[in-house]
C-alpha positions as CSV (number, residue, x, y, z in Angstrom):
1,M,-10.8,-2.7,-10.1
2,T,-8.0,-1.0,-12.0
3,T,-4.4,-0.9,-10.9
4,Q,-4.6,2.8,-10.4
5,V,-7.7,2.5,-8.2
6,Y,-6.0,-0.2,-6.1
7,K,-2.9,1.9,-5.7
8,R,-4.9,5.0,-4.7
9,I,-6.9,3.1,-2.1
10,V,-3.8,1.5,-0.6
11,Q,-1.9,4.8,-0.6
12,S,-4.8,6.5,1.2
13,Q,-4.7,3.9,4.0
14,V,-0.9,3.9,4.2
15,D,-1.0,7.7,4.6
16,A,-3.6,7.4,7.4
17,A,-1.4,4.7,9.1
18,F,1.7,7.0,9.0
19,A,-0.4,9.9,10.3
20,M,-1.5,7.8,13.3
21,L,2.1,6.6,14.0
22,E,3.3,10.2,13.6
23,Y,0.7,11.3,16.2
24,C,1.9,8.7,18.6
25,I,5.6,9.6,18.3
26,R,4.9,13.4,18.5
27,N,2.6,13.0,21.5
28,C,4.8,10.7,23.6
29,P,6.0,12.7,26.6
30,A,9.8,12.7,27.0
31,K,9.5,11.0,30.4
32,K,7.6,8.1,28.6
33,W,10.0,7.7,25.6
34,N,11.6,4.7,27.4
35,G,8.3,3.4,28.8
36,T,7.8,-0.3,28.3
37,I,5.6,-1.9,25.7
38,G,5.9,-5.6,26.2
39,K,9.6,-5.8,26.9
40,Y,10.7,-3.0,24.6
41,P,10.8,0.8,25.1
42,F,8.3,3.0,23.3
43,W,10.9,4.4,20.9
44,Q,12.1,1.0,19.9
45,V,8.6,-0.2,19.0
46,A,8.2,2.8,16.8
47,Y,11.7,2.2,15.3
48,H,10.8,-1.4,14.6
49,A,7.6,-0.4,12.8
50,L,9.5,2.0,10.7
51,Y,12.4,-0.2,9.7
52,C,9.9,-2.9,8.6
53,A,7.9,-0.3,6.7
54,D,11.2,0.8,5.1
55,L,12.2,-2.8,4.3
56,Y,9.0,-3.7,2.5
57,T,9.3,-0.8,0.2
58,A,12.2,-2.5,-1.6
59,T,11.6,-4.8,-4.5
60,S,13.3,-7.6,-2.6
61,E,15.3,-8.4,0.5
62,D,18.5,-8.2,-1.6
63,N,17.6,-4.7,-2.9
64,W,16.9,-3.1,0.4
65,K,19.5,-0.4,1.2
66,L,20.2,0.5,4.8
67,H,20.3,4.3,5.4
68,P,23.3,5.3,7.5
69,K,21.3,8.0,9.3
70,F,18.6,5.5,10.4
71,H,20.8,2.4,10.7
72,P,24.2,3.8,12.1
73,A,25.4,0.3,13.1
74,G,24.3,-1.2,9.7
75,I,22.3,-4.4,9.6
76,A,23.0,-5.0,13.3
77,D,20.5,-2.2,14.1
78,V,17.7,-4.4,12.6
79,Q,18.9,-7.9,13.2
80,E,19.9,-7.6,16.8
81,E,17.3,-7.5,19.5
82,Y,18.1,-3.9,20.3
83,P,19.4,-1.2,18.0
84,S,22.9,0.3,18.6
85,R,21.5,3.3,20.4
86,V,18.4,5.1,21.5
87,F,16.8,7.1,18.7
88,S,15.3,10.5,19.5
89,K,11.8,11.7,18.7
90,R,13.2,14.0,16.0
91,E,15.1,11.1,14.4
92,L,12.1,8.8,14.4
93,L,9.9,11.6,12.8
94,A,12.6,12.0,10.1
95,Y,12.6,8.3,9.6
96,L,8.8,8.3,9.3
97,T,9.0,11.0,6.6
98,Y,11.6,9.0,4.8
99,C,9.5,5.8,5.0
100,S,6.4,7.5,3.9
101,K,8.1,8.9,0.8
102,R,9.6,5.4,0.1
103,M,6.2,3.8,0.4
104,R,4.7,6.3,-2.0
105,S,7.5,5.7,-4.5
106,S,7.2,1.9,-4.1
107,L,3.5,1.9,-4.8
108,K,3.9,4.3,-7.8
109,R,6.4,2.0,-9.5
110,E,4.1,-1.0,-9.3
111,T,2.3,-2.1,-12.5
112,E,-0.5,-4.6,-13.2
113,L,2.2,-7.2,-14.0
114,S,4.5,-6.5,-11.1
115,L,1.6,-6.7,-8.6
116,K,0.9,-10.3,-9.9
117,G,4.5,-11.3,-9.2
118,P,6.0,-12.6,-6.0
119,A,6.4,-10.3,-3.0
120,G,10.2,-10.4,-3.3
121,F,10.9,-11.6,0.2
122,S,11.8,-15.3,0.8
123,W,9.7,-15.5,4.0
124,L,6.5,-14.0,2.3
125,K,4.7,-16.4,0.1
126,F,2.3,-14.0,-1.6
127,T,2.1,-11.5,-4.4
128,R,3.4,-7.9,-4.6
129,A,-0.3,-6.8,-4.5
130,E,-0.5,-8.2,-1.0
131,L,2.8,-6.8,0.2
132,P,1.6,-3.2,0.9
133,L,-1.4,-4.6,2.8
134,Y,0.9,-6.8,4.9
135,N,3.2,-3.9,5.5
136,L,0.2,-1.8,6.5
137,R,-1.1,-4.4,8.9
138,H,2.4,-4.6,10.6
139,L,2.6,-0.8,10.8
140,Q,-0.9,-0.6,12.4
141,H,-0.2,-3.4,14.8
142,H,2.7,-1.5,16.3
143,T,0.9,1.8,16.1
144,G,-1.9,0.2,18.0
145,Q,0.5,-0.8,20.7
146,L,1.9,2.7,20.9
147,G,-1.5,4.3,21.0
148,A,-2.7,1.9,23.7
149,Y,0.4,2.7,25.8
150,L,-0.3,6.4,25.4
151,C,-3.9,5.9,26.5
152,R,-2.7,4.1,29.6
153,V,-0.5,7.1,30.5
154,K,-3.5,9.5,29.9
155,I,-2.5,10.7,26.4
156,K,-5.3,10.7,23.9
157,S,-4.7,8.6,20.8
158,R,-6.0,9.6,17.3
159,W,-7.9,7.6,14.7
160,V,-7.4,8.7,11.0
161,K,-9.9,7.3,8.5
162,S,-8.0,7.9,5.3
163,G,-5.0,9.8,4.0
164,I,-4.4,12.3,1.3
165,A,-3.5,9.8,-1.4
166,S,-2.8,12.0,-4.4
167,T,-3.0,10.7,-7.9
168,L,-0.5,7.9,-8.5
């Protein structure tokens, strides 16, 4: 398999995962925005999925840049158990768009050589080729939680088979 084929396949599945997360966020009723999933509110599970997706688009933990719009309290918004404030549906949809663009750019910049190198995060002992798959699994894990919650409150969830991965 060529690097281009690998990147196109991964991007297609990432696009589908973001579409599913977007559906969950858009379709969560306002009265359920603070509904509990485990011990966290709906919105915070979505925020967590997004900031991790954002983080793993960086080339390394040291190169990740916090965005003031999505991390108003800086690193505390991701290191503390709870972010500094509740994020609105509109804000999380904007963060999703931002993360999706970053993921696309991250995958585009990868080369055959870079994909063979280390992931770039001290706690991840695998290659960069595995990093977007790891990121995808994490994103889908939390999207699954959000979708299951919506089903429990009688909101239909949505399955997306593949995305619109354009030519990388």
